[in-house]
N, CA, C and O of each residue as an XYZ file, in Angstrom:
376
protein
N       3.451      8.906     22.071
C       3.191      7.888     20.978
C       4.232      7.133     21.199
O       5.303      7.727     21.328
N       4.227      5.769     21.296
C       5.229      4.596     21.314
C       5.114      4.418     19.912
O       4.045      4.275     19.319
N       6.719      4.437     19.179
C       7.098      4.130     18.131
C       7.306      2.743     17.503
O       8.353      2.205     17.863
N       6.552      2.047     16.651
C       6.631      0.833     16.063
C       8.299      0.594     15.630
O       9.040      1.355     15.008
N       8.517     -0.477     16.090
C       9.787     -1.314     15.588
C       9.835     -1.240     14.081
O       8.855     -1.439     13.363
N      11.082     -0.932     13.640
C      11.212     -1.141     12.181
C      11.493     -2.803     11.858
O      12.533     -3.396     12.147
N      10.541     -3.277     11.323
C      10.842     -4.639     10.702
C      10.081     -4.854      9.187
O       9.241     -4.030      8.825
N      10.384     -5.844      8.464
C       9.834     -5.992      7.170
C       8.615     -6.889      7.429
O       7.795     -7.179      6.558
N       8.576     -7.238      8.505
C       6.675     -7.973      8.853
C       5.977     -6.730      9.191
O       4.830     -6.853      8.763
N       6.094     -5.838      9.635
C       5.226     -4.932      9.779
C       4.619     -3.945      8.457
O       3.472     -3.510      8.362
N       5.905     -3.716      7.363
C       5.294     -3.355      6.445
C       4.845     -4.470      5.484
O       4.256     -4.178      4.443
N       5.067     -5.514      5.760
C       4.247     -6.270      4.445
C       3.085     -6.531      5.222
O       2.204     -6.833      4.418
N       2.716     -6.559      6.185
C       1.329     -6.676      6.474
C       0.492     -5.735      6.377
O      -0.678     -6.114      6.431
N       0.712     -4.236      6.206
C       0.217     -3.224      5.855
C       0.370     -3.071      4.366
O      -0.395     -2.255      3.851
N       1.262     -3.738      3.530
C       1.161     -3.604      2.188
C       0.196     -4.978      1.592
O      -0.202     -5.012      0.427
N      -0.051     -5.919      2.458
C      -0.788     -7.164      2.003
C      -2.081     -6.533      2.429
O      -3.008     -6.896      1.704
N      -2.449     -5.656      3.431
C      -3.877     -5.623      3.557
C      -4.275     -4.570      2.675
O      -5.473     -4.559      2.396
N      -3.313     -3.384      2.002
C      -3.871     -2.701      0.826
C      -4.013     -3.535     -0.151
O      -5.147     -3.757     -0.576
N      -3.129     -4.035     -0.592
C      -3.051     -4.795     -1.945
C      -4.231     -5.490     -2.027
O      -4.845     -5.438     -3.093
N      -4.804     -6.325     -0.833
C      -6.167     -7.083     -1.090
C      -7.290     -6.442     -1.417
O      -8.163     -6.905     -2.149
N      -7.306     -5.179     -0.799
C      -8.334     -3.942     -0.861
C      -8.022     -3.888     -2.480
O      -8.716     -4.490     -3.300
N      -7.290     -3.371     -2.699
C      -7.350     -3.091     -4.080
C      -7.783     -4.140     -4.910
O      -8.535     -3.849     -5.840
N      -7.395     -5.470     -4.716
C      -7.620     -6.736     -5.835
C      -9.358     -6.397     -5.430
O     -10.093     -5.969     -6.320
N      -9.829     -6.608     -4.190
C     -11.159     -6.516     -3.903
C     -12.081     -5.471     -5.111
O     -13.029     -5.784     -5.831
N     -11.427     -4.285     -4.980
C     -12.248     -3.215     -5.665
C     -12.023     -3.640     -7.291
O     -12.865     -3.249     -8.099
N     -10.890     -4.434     -7.748
C     -10.413     -4.534     -9.217
C     -11.665     -5.372     -9.345
O     -12.546     -4.914    -10.072
N     -11.877     -6.544     -8.741
C     -12.438     -7.721     -8.642
C     -14.241     -7.265     -8.736
O     -14.957     -7.687     -9.644
N     -14.714     -6.406     -7.693
C     -15.874     -5.773     -7.789
C     -16.185     -4.557     -9.232
O     -17.281     -4.280     -9.721
N     -15.116     -4.138     -9.547
C     -15.158     -3.449    -11.107
C     -15.561     -4.369    -12.154
O     -16.435     -4.181    -13.000
N     -14.673     -5.592    -11.966
C     -14.937     -6.720    -13.205
C     -16.243     -7.168    -13.247
O     -16.875     -7.251    -14.300
N     -16.745     -7.505    -12.006
C     -18.007     -7.841    -12.177
C     -19.232     -7.085    -12.673
O     -20.201     -7.573    -13.255
N     -19.043     -5.915    -12.372
C     -19.967     -4.717    -12.932
C     -19.881     -4.608    -14.630
O     -20.835     -4.584    -15.408
N     -18.363     -4.547    -14.967
C     -18.035     -4.201    -15.863
C     -17.640     -4.935    -17.079
O     -17.419     -4.414    -18.173
N     -17.558     -6.387    -16.751
C     -16.813     -7.727    -17.568
C     -15.453     -7.506    -17.646
O     -14.947     -6.591    -16.997
N     -14.660     -8.375    -18.503
C     -13.719     -9.005    -17.881
C     -12.568     -8.076    -18.379
O     -12.604     -7.988    -19.606
N     -11.381     -7.227    -17.713
C     -10.599     -6.365    -18.442
C     -10.025     -6.979    -19.379
O      -9.861     -8.198    -19.406
N      -9.593     -6.025    -20.405
C      -8.615     -6.334    -21.605
C      -7.158     -5.850    -21.150
O      -6.887     -5.073    -20.234
N      -6.179     -6.597    -22.142
C      -4.804     -6.296    -21.704
C      -4.396     -5.008    -21.431
O      -3.749     -5.015    -20.384
N      -4.490     -3.856    -21.930
C      -4.429     -2.655    -21.314
C      -4.647     -2.379    -20.014
O      -3.770     -1.760    -19.411
N      -5.966     -2.819    -19.262
C      -6.142     -2.699    -17.678
C      -5.501     -3.312    -17.045
O      -5.207     -2.927    -15.914
N      -5.097     -4.372    -17.498
C      -4.466     -5.365    -16.789
C      -2.929     -4.983    -16.452
O      -2.390     -5.144    -15.357
N      -2.227     -4.348    -17.826
C      -1.079     -3.732    -17.799
C      -1.168     -2.532    -16.379
O      -0.478     -2.545    -15.360
N      -1.971     -1.820    -16.663
C      -2.303     -0.579    -16.017
C      -2.258     -0.812    -14.589
O      -1.672     -0.087    -13.785
N      -3.014     -2.037    -14.270
C      -3.202     -2.389    -12.986
C      -2.064     -2.918    -12.230
O      -1.834     -2.743    -11.034
N      -1.253     -3.716    -13.246
C      -0.297     -4.031    -12.896
C       0.951     -2.992    -12.286
O       1.633     -3.011    -11.262
N       0.888     -2.311    -13.182
C       1.880     -0.890    -12.874
C       1.640     -0.031    -11.504
O       2.530      0.389    -10.765
N      -0.005      0.161    -11.310
C      -0.578      0.777    -10.070
C       0.221     -0.148     -9.135
O       1.061      0.423     -8.439
N       0.099     -1.506     -9.001
C       0.295     -2.383     -7.774
C       1.902     -2.370     -7.607
O       2.407     -2.636     -6.516
N       2.595     -2.084     -8.612
C       4.187     -1.747     -8.373
C       4.094     -0.469     -7.392
O       4.382     -0.406     -6.197
N       3.539      0.664     -8.375
C       3.602      2.043     -7.540
C       3.063      2.082     -6.027
O       3.540      2.857     -5.197
N       2.194      1.326     -5.787
C       1.482      0.929     -4.552
C       2.380      0.461     -3.496
O       2.569      0.981     -2.397
N       3.035     -0.850     -4.104
C       3.928     -1.444     -3.313
C       4.879     -0.659     -2.703
O       5.048     -0.610     -1.485
N       5.592      0.044     -3.644
C       7.044      0.927     -3.129
C       6.569      2.090     -2.431
O       7.299      2.534     -1.545
N       5.278      2.768     -2.714
C       4.778      3.827     -1.839
C       4.490      3.534     -0.637
O       4.794      4.349      0.234
N       3.759      2.164     -0.237
C       3.628      1.689      1.043
C       5.059      1.419      1.821
O       5.414      1.806      2.934
N       5.590      0.812      1.076
C       7.141      0.483      1.748
C       8.124      1.368      2.348
O       8.880      1.191      3.303
N       7.908      2.575      1.408
C       8.661      3.663      1.442
C       8.108      4.624      2.622
O       8.788      5.043      3.559
N       6.781      4.880      2.397
C       6.097      5.500      3.694
C       6.485      5.116      5.138
O       6.925      5.826      6.042
N       6.094      3.299      5.095
C       6.738      2.733      6.500
C       7.869      3.096      6.742
O       8.039      3.509      7.889
N       8.784      3.097      6.033
C      10.298      3.196      6.537
C      10.500      4.484      6.887
O      11.265      4.745      7.816
N       9.934      5.332      6.290
C      10.280      6.926      6.557
C       9.596      7.265      7.930
O      10.219      7.710      8.893
N       8.414      7.038      7.918
C       7.686      6.977      9.474
C       8.397      6.442     10.670
O       8.483      7.047     11.738
N       9.003      5.025     10.368
C       9.249      4.373     11.633
C      11.051      4.852     11.904
O      11.613      4.888     12.999
N      11.676      5.181     10.530
C      12.894      6.101     11.241
C      12.951      6.952     11.615
O      14.010      7.296     12.140
N      11.519      8.075     11.562
C      11.331      8.819     12.141
C      12.145     10.302     11.262
O      12.900     11.139     11.757
N      11.704     10.206     10.014
C      12.004     11.031      8.876
C      11.112     11.836      8.083
O      11.342     12.479      7.059
N       9.941     11.668      8.810
C       8.631     12.494      8.449
C       9.204     13.959      8.055
O       8.924     14.379      6.932
N       9.946     14.711      8.870
C       9.997     16.432      8.620
C      11.038     16.322      7.605
O      10.831     17.247      6.820
N      12.255     15.518      7.154
C      13.215     15.678      6.083
C      12.158     15.048      4.944
O      12.327     15.586      3.850
N      11.418     14.330      4.953
C      10.392     13.720      3.997
C       9.760     14.976      3.069
O       9.967     15.231      1.882
N       8.768     15.782      4.223
C       7.957     16.852      3.970
C       9.046     17.673      3.378
O       8.911     18.026      2.207
N       9.908     17.956      3.914
C      10.939     19.191      3.175
C      11.478     19.046      1.694
O      11.546     19.977      0.892
N      11.903     17.553      1.423
C      12.207     17.490      0.295
C      11.118     16.913     -0.797
O      11.296     16.663     -1.989
N       9.908     16.782      0.021
C       8.644     16.698     -1.404
C       8.170     18.201     -1.639
O       7.688     18.686     -2.663
N       8.440     18.811     -0.406
C       8.258     20.660     -0.651
C       8.803     20.829     -1.800
O       8.279     21.120     -2.875
N      10.354     20.549     -1.411
C      11.159     20.976     -2.730
C      11.110     20.661     -3.944
O      11.558     21.466     -4.761
N      10.533     19.359     -4.405
C      10.300     18.588     -5.552
C       8.793     19.343     -5.927
O       8.491     19.659     -7.078
N       8.172     19.503     -5.084
C       6.835     19.988     -5.761
C       6.821     21.621     -6.085
O       5.888     22.150     -6.689
N       7.969     22.337     -5.606
C       8.102     23.415     -6.000
C       8.966     23.520     -7.236
O       8.857     24.536     -7.923
N       9.931     22.438     -7.633
C      10.481     21.940     -9.183
C       9.619     21.856     -9.987
O       9.418     22.423    -11.061
N       9.089     21.101     -9.418
C       7.526     20.494    -10.699
C       6.893     22.028    -11.272
O       6.753     22.297    -12.465
N       6.586     22.860    -10.233
C       5.811     23.914    -10.512
C       6.488     25.012    -11.686
O       5.900     25.807    -12.418
N       7.836     24.743    -11.564
C       8.867     25.771    -12.208
C       8.934     24.798    -13.488
O       8.993     25.410    -14.554
N       8.936     23.581    -13.566
C       8.844     22.825    -14.772
C       8.021     23.156    -15.686
O       8.306     23.493    -16.835
N       6.310     23.017    -14.898
C       5.131     23.407    -15.553
C       5.375     24.770    -16.166
O       5.382     24.790    -17.397
N       5.572     25.882    -15.548
C       5.625     26.997    -16.187
C       6.541     27.459    -17.196
O       6.213     28.267    -18.065
N       7.876     26.867    -17.072
C       8.774     26.734    -17.998
C       7.992     26.069    -19.525
O       8.139     26.519    -20.661
N       7.241     25.009    -19.145
C       6.768     24.065    -20.434
C       5.732     24.727    -20.985
O       5.554     24.589    -22.195
N       4.850     25.568    -20.224
C       3.750     26.427    -20.728
C       3.893     27.753    -21.534
O       2.981     28.408    -22.039
N       5.356     28.034    -21.548
C       5.982     29.199    -21.812
C       6.459     28.701    -22.907
O       6.707     29.626    -23.680
N       6.816     27.259    -23.541
C       7.377     26.848    -24.505
C       9.054     26.736    -24.344
O       9.903     27.120    -25.149
N       9.237     26.113    -23.096
C      10.405     25.749    -22.878
C      11.377     26.834    -22.667
O      12.548     26.520    -22.453
N      10.947     28.381    -22.711
C      12.024     29.289    -22.538
C      11.867     29.786    -21.434
O      10.779     30.140    -20.979
N      13.354     29.899    -20.664
C      13.285     30.721    -19.160
C      13.160     32.140    -19.252
O      13.101     32.822    -18.228
């Protein structure tokens, strides 16, 4: 499989398509439920920021060929999260 060239335009196209999809979902939800309040709008803005960062990061990782390193790092982080959860359930004691 031929790799795509790393360009901001490719990532921007992917980001635009994804965000337009989310805007469409939100508009459909608003049509069914009524106008959103400030808390919903604030949460949506935060979600859009997370989506933006995730798409750009994932595209960069894939286009740079860093998938294995990323999966390894993600597995290490997941393991630490489990240890933190277990420690938290024990009342913070090791």
